[in-house]
N, C-alpha and C positions, 0 to 999 in steps of 0.2 A: 468642373461640373460636380454638383452634389449628388446625393443618392438618386438614382433614376427611379421614378415611380410609375405605377400603372396609369395614373392620370396624365403624366407627361407623354407617354406612348399614345394614349388615346387622343390627345390634342394633335399630335403629329400625323396620325393616321385618319383623323376625322371620324373616329368611332367612339362609342360610349365606353366608359371605364369598365362596365360590366362585361361587354363583349370582349375587350382586351384581356380581362381577368380570366374569363372562360378559356380563351386560347392559350394563355400562358400557363394555365393549369392543366393543359393537355386534354381538354374536353370539347374541342372544336367539332369533331365528327359526331360526338354524342349529341351535341346541341345543334347539329346540322348547319354549321357555319361553313361557308364555301372555302374550298382549298385556296383560292386566290386571296381571300381576306386573311386567312390563317398565315399564309406565306408573307403577306405584307406586314403583319404585326410582328412576326418572328424576326423578319429582316430588320425592322426598325429597332426592336429590342436588342438585337445583336450589335447594330451600329452604335447604339447609345451605351452599350455595356451594362444592360439590365441584369441585376442579380436578385433572384426571388428571396423574399424574407421567409425562410423555411420555418422559423420559429413561430411567426404569426400564422403561417399556414397550418402548422401542427396544432396550434391552439384552437383554430377554427374547426379543424377536423375532430379534435378530441371533444369539443363541445357537442358535436353531433354524434359522438361515440364511434367514430370511424377509424381510429388509429390506435396503435398499441402504446403502452406506457413507455416513456423514454427516460432512462436512468443514466445520468452522467457519472463516469468514473474519473475522478480527478487524481492524476498520477504524477508523482514527483520526479524530478530529474535525477534524484539520488538513487532510486531503486533500480535493481538489476533486472535484466531480461529474464533471468531464471525465475525470479519471483513472479514476473508477469505471466509466464507459462502456467505456473501452478494456480495463479489467480484466475486465468482464463478457463482452466479446467473446472474450477469451482463454479464459475458463471455458466459454463456450458452445461454442466450436470444439473444445476439448479433450475435453469430455464427450460431445458428440454424434458427432463424427467417429470417435472410438474406441469408441463405443457403451458407455460406462462406466456402471455401475450406481451412480451417485453422487448424493447430495443435497447442496446447498450452503446453509448458514445464515450470513447476515451478522450479525455481532455488533459493534455500534459501541462504541467506548471513547474516553474523553477522552485526548487526547495527553498523555503523561507520567504518566498515571494508570491504567496497565494493571492495577495491583494491585487496583483497585476491582472488577474482574471476575475475581478470583482463583479463584472457585468453578468457573470453566470448567476450570481445570487440576486443582483438588483433587478435583472430583466427576466428572471424565471425561465431560463433557456430550457430547462428540463423539468420533468415532473418531480424529480428528486435526485440527490447526488450522494455518492459514497466517496468520502475523502480518504485517500491512502497516504500514509507516510508524512503526516503533517508535523512540522517543527513546532517548537513552543511559540515562536513568533506567528506562525500560521494559525495556531490554535487561538491565540489572543486576538488576531484579526477577525476570524470568523465568529468568535464569541461576542465581539463588539459590533459586528455588522448587523444592521437592521434588515433581517430577511425572514421570510416565512417559508423559504424553501425547505421541504423535507430533507433532512440531512442525517447521515450515519457515518461515524468515524470508524475506520478500520484500524484496529490495534492502538487506539488512543482513547483516553478517557476525557469526557467533557461534562461540565455541570449543566450546560445548556442544551446539548444535543445528545442523541442516542449513540451508542457505540457497541462494537463487538471486539473484545480484546482478551489478552492474557493478563493474569495477575503478575506483573513484572517482579514485584517483591518476592512472590512465591517461586518464580523461576530461579532467582538467585539463591534462595534457600534450598531448592532442589539440588542445584549443583554442589552446594556446600555439604549437604547430607550424603550425596553419593561419594564425594571425595573422602569424607570422614569414614564412611563405611568401608571404603577401599583401604583404610589404614593410614592415610596421609595425615601428617601433623604440621606440615608447612605447605602453604599454597600461595599462588599468585593470581592476580586478575588483570587481564588486558582489556581495556575499554576504548571506545571511540572518543575522539577529542570533541565531538559534538556535544555541547552542553544542553541536554534534554531531560525533562522530568522523568520520562519512562525509563531512560537508561540509568539515571541516578537511582531510581527505585530498584532496578535489577542489581546494581552494585551494593546498595544498602542491604538488600535481602541476602546477598552472598556473604557480606562481612558479618552481618548479624548471625547468620547460620553458622559460619565458621567459629565465631565466638561461642555459640551454644554447644557445638560439637567438639570443641577443644582443638580446632585447627588454627594455627598461627598464620596471619597475613600481615607481614610487616609493611611499612610505608614504602620501602624500597622495592617491594614486590608488587606494587600497584603501578601499572604503566598506562598512560593515556596517549593515544597516537592516532594518526590518520588511518582511514580504512582502506589501505592499499598495501601492496607488497613492501615498499620501503618502510611504511609505518610498522608492519609486523616485524621486520628485521630490527628496527630501532628499539621496539618494545622489548624484544627478547635479549638484545644486546645489553640493555639497561638491567634487566632482571638477573641475567646470568653473569653480570660483572660483580655481583655481591659475593661475599665470602661463603655463605650457605645459601645455595639456590633452592627454590621450592621443588618439591617432588610432584606437584600437580599444578595445572593451570586451567583457569576458566576464561574463555574468550566470550565476553558478554555480547559482542556484536562482531563476529569474525570477518565477514565479507572477504575482501582481498587480503586482509591482515594475515589470515591463516597460512596462505601460501608463502609469505615472507617469513613467518615464524618457522615453518617446516624447513625452508631453505637454510635459515640460520642454524637450527639444531643439527641438521644433517652435516653442514660444513664444519661444525665443532665436534662431531662424533658423539653427540648426545642422542641416545636412542629413545624412541617412543614405542612402547610404553615402559620399557625397562627402567630408564632413568627418570623419565617424567611422563605422567599421564595427562591427557588433554581432553577437555570437554568444551564444546562450542554451543552456540545458540543459533537455531534456524537451520533446517536441512536444505542443502543444495546439491546439485550434481557434483560439484567440486568435492563435497564431503566424502563421496564414494570413490572419487578418483585419486585422492591423496594416498600416499604410502608412508605409514599405514592409514587405513580409512579412519574417518573422524567420527567419534561419538558425539551426539548432539542432543540438546533439548529441543524438540521439534516445535516449529511454528505451524500449527495445523491450518495452513492457508485455505485449502479447499473447504474444510468444514466451516471456517470463519466466513468465507465468501458466501456460502449457501445461507448461513444465518443472516448475513448483511442484506442479501436480496430479499429474504423473507421479511426482515424487519423494516426495510425501506418501503416495501409494498404495503405492509400493515400501516405504516405511518401515512402513506399517500391515500389509502382508502379509509382512513379515520379509525382503524381498529386500535391503533396506539396513539394516544394524544398527549402523553407526557414522556420526557426523556427517560430512557432506561439503559442500563449498562449490562451487557451479556458477557459473562466470563466463560471462555472456552477452556476446556481441559487440555493439558499438554502431557506428553510422555517422552521418555528417553528413546532414542534410536541408538542401540549399543553396537559399536563397531570396534576396531582394533586399538584405537588410541586410549581407550579406557573401558575396562570390562564391566560386566554385570556382577552382582553379588547376591541377588535375591530375586525370587519370582515376584516380589513386591513391585519391581520396576517394569515388569512386562505389561 
């Protein structure tokens, strides 16, 4: 049997579609429909496996101004639960502090496979969406999709849609400047094996910065690996197999890598920060639990989420009618793996 409709239930109960619709929408008592009729309709709906079209219902309600704005958060399989907690904190603060009439719906998708939930854009399931963690393939898909859905990218740049992000090139240069100021002349970079534009810009920024500040980064001190513990171990094994190993490392996207890197260094008796100083990107609970704790360039998730909600709301209400890119500022969080050198970084 295909999709069960209100009309089908009406035919089976010898009632008008209008009466059936009122009952299915929970308004039987309000419209003084008898309990017996209500029970008959609900029983028939249950037997047929009727599922209400909540999106059509929302659309009707919004037309009459009776329901809050619904924003979809498209969340990739690749992102950790730690980031989700910080993301949720930003949503919570933004919506409650500004008393916004907004509902949030989380819609997961497989990384690189945003096209599999294309109905979100084609059928206008939400008033607007915030897309998190899109791959280059996902970006290409949505940029070519014919949709009028108000859209904001979280930490990705798009020519067609608005975004709230960091300047990835500058993030790399910040790491290089810190390591130079700490007196290092040989450094290495560990990056994800995911070939993505924003990660490439972070790497280019770091390498350009190192050249500008006189820090050598040889090809053998650049490691590209999987974002997990084994990947971190393999990356460090490669780098420290060289004759002259670097005295500082930048993890451009640490995730699980950093745990493997620490395990390798500890097993070889290489001390942090005495023998090698380390800077990571993006703060997590793990950063504070490592021994020694990890210095990072922070991804200001909460601030970025607040700005995303503000921006998507402005787009939905027509206050913003052209794509804009908002660059959020970032700062170091200094811990034991790499120290401070100036109040400039505070």
